[in-house]
MIDREN-537148 format. One record per residue (C-alpha): residue in three letters; x, y, z. Coordinates in steps of 0.5 Angstrom, whole numbers, m for minus. Last residue first. Example, Ala and Ser with C-alpha at 12.3 -4.5 7.8 and 13.67 -1.06 7.14 Angstrom:
aa:xx:yy:zz
SER:27:m2:14
ALA:25:m9:16
END
This chain:
aa:xx:yy:zz
ARG:m17:19:m29
MET:m18:11:m29
LYS:m18:8:m35
SER:m10:8:m34
PRO:m5:8:m39
LEU:2:9:m36
ARG:5:15:m33
ILE:10:15:m29
THR:13:20:m23
GLU:20:20:m20
GLY:22:20:m13
ALA:18:18:m7
VAL:23:18:m1
MET:25:11:2
PHE:25:10:9
SER:30:5:13
GLY:29:6:22
TYR:28:m2:23
GLY:23:m2:18
ARG:23:0:10
HIS:18:6:11
HIS:15:11:6
ILE:17:18:5
THR:14:23:1
ARG:17:27:m5
PRO:11:32:m7
ASP:11:32:m14
HIS:6:38:m16
LEU:6:42:m10
SER:4:49:m10
ALA:m3:47:m9
ASP:m2:45:m2
VAL:m8:39:m1
TRP:m14:39:4
ALA:m18:34:5
GLN:m25:34:7
VAL:m29:28:10
VAL:m24:22:9
GLU:m28:16:12
VAL:m24:11:18
VAL:m24:4:18
PHE:m20:3:25
PHE:m15:m3:25
ALA:m13:m4:32
TYR:m14:m12:30
LYS:m18:m15:36
ALA:m21:m9:39
ALA:m20:m4:32
MET:m24:m10:28
GLY:m30:m7:29
PRO:m28:0:29
ASP:m33:1:22
VAL:m34:9:21
VAL:m29:14:24
ARG:m29:19:22
CYS:m24:24:17
GLU:m20:29:16
LEU:m16:28:11
SER:m9:33:11
ALA:m4:35:6
TYR:3:38:4
CYS:4:37:12
GLU:9:44:16
ASP:1:46:17
ILE:m1:40:21
LEU:m9:40:21
PRO:m12:39:28
ALA:m17:34:31
GLY:m23:37:32
VAL:m27:34:26
GLN:m30:38:20
GLY:m26:44:18
ALA:m20:43:22
PRO:m17:48:27
ARG:m9:50:24
THR:m3:46:28
THR:5:49:28
LEU:9:42:29
GLY:17:44:32
PHE:18:37:34
LYS:18:39:42
ARG:12:43:41
PHE:8:38:37
LYS:9:33:41
ASP:7:35:48
THR:10:29:51
ARG:8:25:56
ALA:2:21:54
GLY:4:23:47
THR:9:18:47
SER:16:18:43
ASN:19:15:38
GLY:14:15:32
CYS:14:24:34
GLY:22:24:33
VAL:21:20:26
VAL:16:25:24
LYS:20:31:26
GLU:27:28:23
ALA:23:28:16
ILE:21:34:15
GLU:24:36:9
VAL:22:28:6
THR:15:30:6
PRO:9:30:11
ILE:2:28:10
ASN:m3:29:14
ILE:m8:24:16
VAL:m13:28:21
CYS:m17:24:26
GLU:m25:23:30
GLY:m29:17:33
SER:m27:22:39
ALA:m26:16:45
THR:m23:10:40
LEU:m19:16:37
LEU:m16:18:44
GLY:m15:12:46
HIS:m11:9:41
THR:m7:15:40
HIS:m3:14:48
SER:m1:8:44
ARG:m1:0:47
ASP:m9:0:43
SER:m4:0:36
VAL:m6:5:32
VAL:m8:0:25
CYS:m12:5:20
GLY:m16:3:14
VAL:m19:9:9
LEU:m25:10:6
PRO:m26:15:1
PRO:m33:15:m1
GLU:m32:15:m6
PHE:m25:11:m8
GLU:m25:5:m3
LEU:m20:2:2
MET:m15:6:1
CYS:m9:3:6
HIS:m5:5:13
TRP:0:2:16
SER:6:7:17
MET:3:12:23
THR:7:17:27
MET:3:20:32
VAL:0:26:34
ASN:m4:29:40
SER:m9:34:42
GLN:m11:35:49
GLY:m17:38:53
THR:m20:31:54
GLY:m20:30:46
ALA:m16:31:40
THR:m13:27:35
THR:m8:28:30
LEU:m4:21:25
LEU:2:24:22
VAL:4:20:16
VAL:8:15:12
PRO:7:15:6
GLY:4:8:2
PRO:3:1:4
GLU:9:m2:5
LEU:10:m8:3
LEU:17:m11:2
ALA:17:m7:9
TYR:12:m12:12
VAL:15:m18:11
LYS:21:m18:16
SER:18:m22:22
LEU:17:m26:16
PRO:25:m27:15
PHE:26:m28:7
SER:29:m35:4
LYS:33:m34:m2
LYS:31:m31:m9
ALA:37:m32:m15
MET:33:m38:m18
ALA:37:m42:m22
ALA:37:m47:m16
ARG:30:m46:m14
ALA:27:m48:m22
GLU:33:m54:m21
ALA:30:m57:m15
ALA:23:m57:m18
ILE:25:m60:m25
ASN:28:m66:m21
MET:35:m67:m20
END
């Protein structure tokens, strides 16, 4: 047996389906993305997002062109990223399993909206944080459904110190954020 074959034999890892890789690279908490336009507001569950820059805070969001939200976000150029906790996990999943084209998801799932300060999309009261955003780079939206948004106003429930956010692991599986640990870091 050669060295490479011995290394593979000793390794406890096994091949993993490429279609499930996203579950290994989960980018952060599942969020509720709100948009508004043409006299209506909508909410979409989103788990594919990532921080791109600290200041100004830029976030990359994948919003499928097959979703009702894609059209509203493209037209308005504004949204709110609302960050829920495990307490409303069933509502979050319900929003993800229905379309705003035919359903008022705020009413159906009992989500309370509040006007935002800087954008037309609403904040959701049941979420512990809300980030008002404007699209600053739609250049990859047509090809990849990827929008770059800038956070222009942030709101957080100061009474919640360690929010238990939910994280999508794929196919109906979620992980709940738990223990916070502190390690040395140059960033403060």
